[in-house]
C-alpha positions in Angstrom: 68.0 130.2 71.2 71.5 129.7 70.2 73.9 132.3 71.3 75.4 134.8 69.1 77.1 137.4 71.0 80.2 136.6 73.1 81.7 139.7 75.0 85.3 140.0 75.5 86.4 137.3 78.0 83.3 135.3 77.7 84.9 132.5 75.7 88.4 132.8 76.9 90.5 130.0 77.9 93.3 130.7 80.8 95.2 133.6 79.5 93.9 133.2 75.9 91.0 135.7 75.0 89.3 133.5 72.6 88.7 129.6 72.4 85.7 129.3 70.1 84.7 126.1 68.2 81.7 125.2 66.2 79.9 123.5 69.2 79.7 127.2 70.7 77.5 128.2 67.9 75.7 125.0 67.4 77.0 124.8 63.8 79.4 122.9 61.7 82.4 124.5 60.5 83.9 127.8 61.7 86.2 128.4 64.8 88.6 130.9 66.2 91.3 130.7 68.8 93.2 133.8 69.8 96.4 133.0 71.7 98.2 135.3 74.0 101.6 133.9 74.0 104.3 135.2 76.8 107.7 136.2 75.6 109.5 133.5 73.9 106.6 131.0 74.6 106.4 128.1 72.2 103.1 126.3 72.4 102.0 123.0 70.4 98.7 122.8 68.3 97.3 120.0 66.4 94.6 120.8 63.5 92.8 117.7 63.8 90.1 117.9 61.4 90.5 121.4 60.4 92.4 123.7 58.5 93.5 127.0 60.0 95.4 130.3 59.2 98.1 131.4 61.5 97.6 135.2 61.9 99.9 137.6 64.0 97.6 140.3 65.8 99.8 141.8 67.9 103.0 139.5 67.9 106.3 139.9 66.1 108.9 137.5 65.0 106.6 134.7 65.0 107.9 130.9 64.0 105.8 128.1 63.0 107.5 124.8 63.2 106.1 121.8 61.2 107.9 118.7 61.1 111.5 120.0 60.5 110.6 123.2 58.5 110.4 126.8 60.2 108.0 129.2 58.5 109.0 133.0 59.8 106.3 135.5 60.1 107.4 139.0 60.8 104.0 139.9 62.1 102.9 143.2 63.6 102.5 145.2 66.8 98.6 145.6 66.4 96.0 145.0 63.8 96.2 148.8 63.3 99.8 148.9 62.8 100.1 147.0 59.6 98.9 144.1 57.4 100.5 141.0 58.6 101.9 138.1 56.7 100.4 134.5 57.8 100.6 130.9 57.3 98.0 128.6 55.9 98.0 125.0 57.7 95.8 122.1 56.6 94.1 119.5 58.6 95.7 116.4 60.4 98.7 118.6 61.0 100.9 119.0 64.2 102.9 122.4 64.6 104.7 124.5 67.3 104.1 128.3 67.3 106.6 130.6 69.2 107.0 134.6 69.2 110.3 136.3 70.3 108.0 139.2 71.2 105.0 137.4 72.7 101.7 138.7 71.9 98.3 137.6 70.4 98.0 135.3 67.4 94.6 134.5 65.6 94.0 130.9 64.7 90.9 130.9 62.6 89.8 127.5 61.5 87.0 125.7 59.6 86.3 121.9 59.4 87.2 120.3 56.2 87.8 117.2 54.1 91.0 117.7 51.8 94.5 117.9 53.5 96.5 120.5 52.0 100.2 121.4 52.6 101.3 124.6 54.5 101.9 127.6 52.5 103.1 131.0 53.5 101.6 134.4 52.4 103.8 137.5 52.6 102.3 140.7 53.7 103.4 142.8 50.8 101.4 140.1 48.5 98.0 140.7 50.3 95.5 142.6 48.2 94.3 145.5 50.1 91.0 146.8 48.7 88.9 150.0 49.4 85.4 149.5 49.3 82.3 151.7 49.3 82.1 155.3 49.1 81.6 158.4 51.7 80.8 157.4 55.3 80.5 153.8 54.0 84.1 153.5 52.9 86.1 150.7 54.7 89.4 148.9 53.8 89.6 145.1 53.4 92.6 143.1 53.7 92.0 140.1 51.3 94.5 137.8 52.9 92.4 134.7 52.9 89.5 135.6 50.5 88.7 133.2 47.5 89.9 135.4 45.1 93.3 136.1 46.5 93.9 133.0 48.2 93.1 129.8 46.6 95.2 127.4 48.7 92.4 126.2 51.1 89.4 123.7 51.3 86.8 125.6 53.1 88.3 128.4 55.1 88.0 132.1 53.8 89.1 135.0 55.9 89.3 138.7 55.6 90.1 141.7 57.8 87.9 144.8 57.6 89.0 148.2 58.7 86.4 151.1 59.4 87.5 154.6 60.2 85.9 156.4 63.1 82.3 157.5 62.1 82.0 155.1 59.3 79.9 152.0 58.3 81.1 149.0 57.0 79.1 145.7 55.6 76.7 147.9 54.3 74.4 147.7 52.5 73.2 144.6 55.0 73.7 141.5 52.9 73.6 137.8 53.6 75.1 134.3 52.5 73.0 132.0 54.4 70.5 129.2 53.9 67.8 131.4 52.1 66.6 130.3 48.9 67.8 133.2 46.8 71.3 133.2 48.4 74.1 131.7 45.9 76.1 130.0 48.6 75.3 129.3 52.5 78.5 130.3 54.8 78.6 130.3 58.7 80.4 133.7 59.5 82.0 134.8 62.5 83.4 138.4 63.6 86.2 139.1 66.0 86.2 142.8 66.9 89.1 145.1 67.8 88.4 148.7 68.6 91.4 151.2 68.3 91.8 154.7 69.2 91.4 156.8 65.9 94.5 158.3 64.7 96.9 155.6 66.3 97.7 152.0 66.2 96.7 151.6 70.0 93.7 149.6 71.2 91.0 151.2 73.1 89.5 149.8 76.3 86.9 152.4 76.4 86.0 152.4 72.7 82.9 150.8 71.2 80.8 150.5 67.9 77.6 149.0 66.7 76.6 146.0 64.8 73.4 144.8 63.2 72.1 141.1 62.3 68.5 140.4 61.3 66.5 137.7 59.1 63.7 139.9 58.6 60.2 137.6 58.6 61.3 134.3 57.0 58.0 132.0 56.7 60.2 129.1 55.8 61.7 129.4 59.3 60.3 128.7 62.7 59.9 132.5 64.4 62.2 131.0 67.1 65.0 131.0 64.5 64.6 134.7 63.3 67.4 136.9 64.0 66.9 140.8 65.3 70.1 142.0 66.9 71.3 145.7 67.2 74.0 145.9 69.8 77.3 147.8 70.7 80.5 145.9 70.4 83.7 146.5 72.4 87.3 145.5 71.9 87.6 141.7 71.9 84.1 140.9 71.3 82.9 138.0 69.1 79.6 137.7 67.1 78.5 134.7 65.2 76.0 134.9 62.1 74.4 131.6 61.5 72.2 133.2 59.2 70.5 136.8 58.2 71.4 140.1 56.9 74.6 141.5 58.6 75.1 145.1 58.6 76.0 147.8 59.3 79.0 147.8 61.5 79.5 151.2 62.8 82.6 152.7 64.3 81.5 155.3 66.7 83.5 158.7 66.1 86.8 158.9 68.0 87.3 154.7 67.5 88.4 152.7 64.6 86.9 149.4 64.1 88.6 146.2 63.0 87.1 142.9 62.5 88.3 139.6 61.6 85.7 137.8 59.1 85.8 134.0 59.2 83.6 132.0 56.9 83.0 128.5 55.8 80.1 126.7 54.4 79.0 123.2 52.8 79.4 124.3 49.3 81.8 122.5 46.9 83.5 125.9 46.0 84.9 128.4 48.2 82.7 131.7 47.8 81.8 134.8 49.7 79.0 135.6 47.3 76.0 137.5 48.9 72.7 138.9 48.3 71.9 142.6 49.6 68.7 143.3 51.5 66.5 144.5 48.7 65.3 147.5 50.7 68.8 149.0 50.7 70.4 147.9 47.6 69.9 151.2 46.1 72.7 152.4 48.2 75.3 151.0 45.8 74.5 153.1 42.9 74.9 156.1 45.0 78.4 155.3 45.6 79.2 155.8 41.8 79.0 159.6 42.0 80.5 159.8 45.6 84.2 160.2 46.6 85.9 157.4 48.7 86.8 158.3 52.3 90.6 159.3 51.8 91.5 157.9 55.3 91.1 154.5 53.6 93.1 152.1 53.1 93.8 152.4 57.0 96.8 150.0 56.7 99.2 148.7 54.2 102.1 146.1 54.5 104.4 149.3 54.8 102.1 150.4 57.9 99.4 152.6 59.2 98.0 155.6 56.9 97.4 158.6 59.1 95.6 160.5 59.6 92.5 158.3 60.3 90.5 160.7 62.1 87.9 163.4 61.2 86.5 164.0 64.7 
């Protein structure tokens, strides 16, 4: 059975908390590195056959040098502090990343064919969406979604913010190799758990995550998935197939996850199909107010209070 869940530290490399490639999930496209840069540290990177985003997580004054051009990213002190600016870098590109403050920077990636030039995205231009209603309200930073960011070959990314006590990735949905799915995407989740009502991370906080295929007669039973598990700050979960959702933020703890998607289709798409047993929930939202704690962050900063416990 291919491994799907990687607790914090299980796929680290030196001081870097995450070094995950397609080979670790036995799939083709998606990867993620999370670097922990020291104060003023500069580090080189080559994209090879993949495209990437350079996304500050808890680093400010980030400079990305490509050739003789410097791209300046303001960054942020925490994913719960604000929406960040970011940089897209295409395949076959060498770059150097540095940060005056040091801190963590995410490099989500996807193997691709087309080589595209670098392009910067500013925090103030990122589309922030409130999705769902009631206790299924969550906020989405659509920095790298197909609808908001067309400058990529395969790579798609969004950031999901779930207030404490709420559910996200709900109703359960999938975009996999099932005959009824409009697209087939690999997907990875990188979780950060925070203290509700603040922008601080929590080493003790947790949430829950669910992924399942149900009975699929077109697959060998060894490929069926039925996972329900706690997730903690820094964990990674990869979804080769199946319905994913809900993700549940425990009372007292905010949940963030970086979604990374890519697949074999000729057009970038995050289209999905719901689990028919739970699709009816969407109609209920039409008469239900959204949770006023969302969006949890904007380009201007956090939106407090974000706790009802």
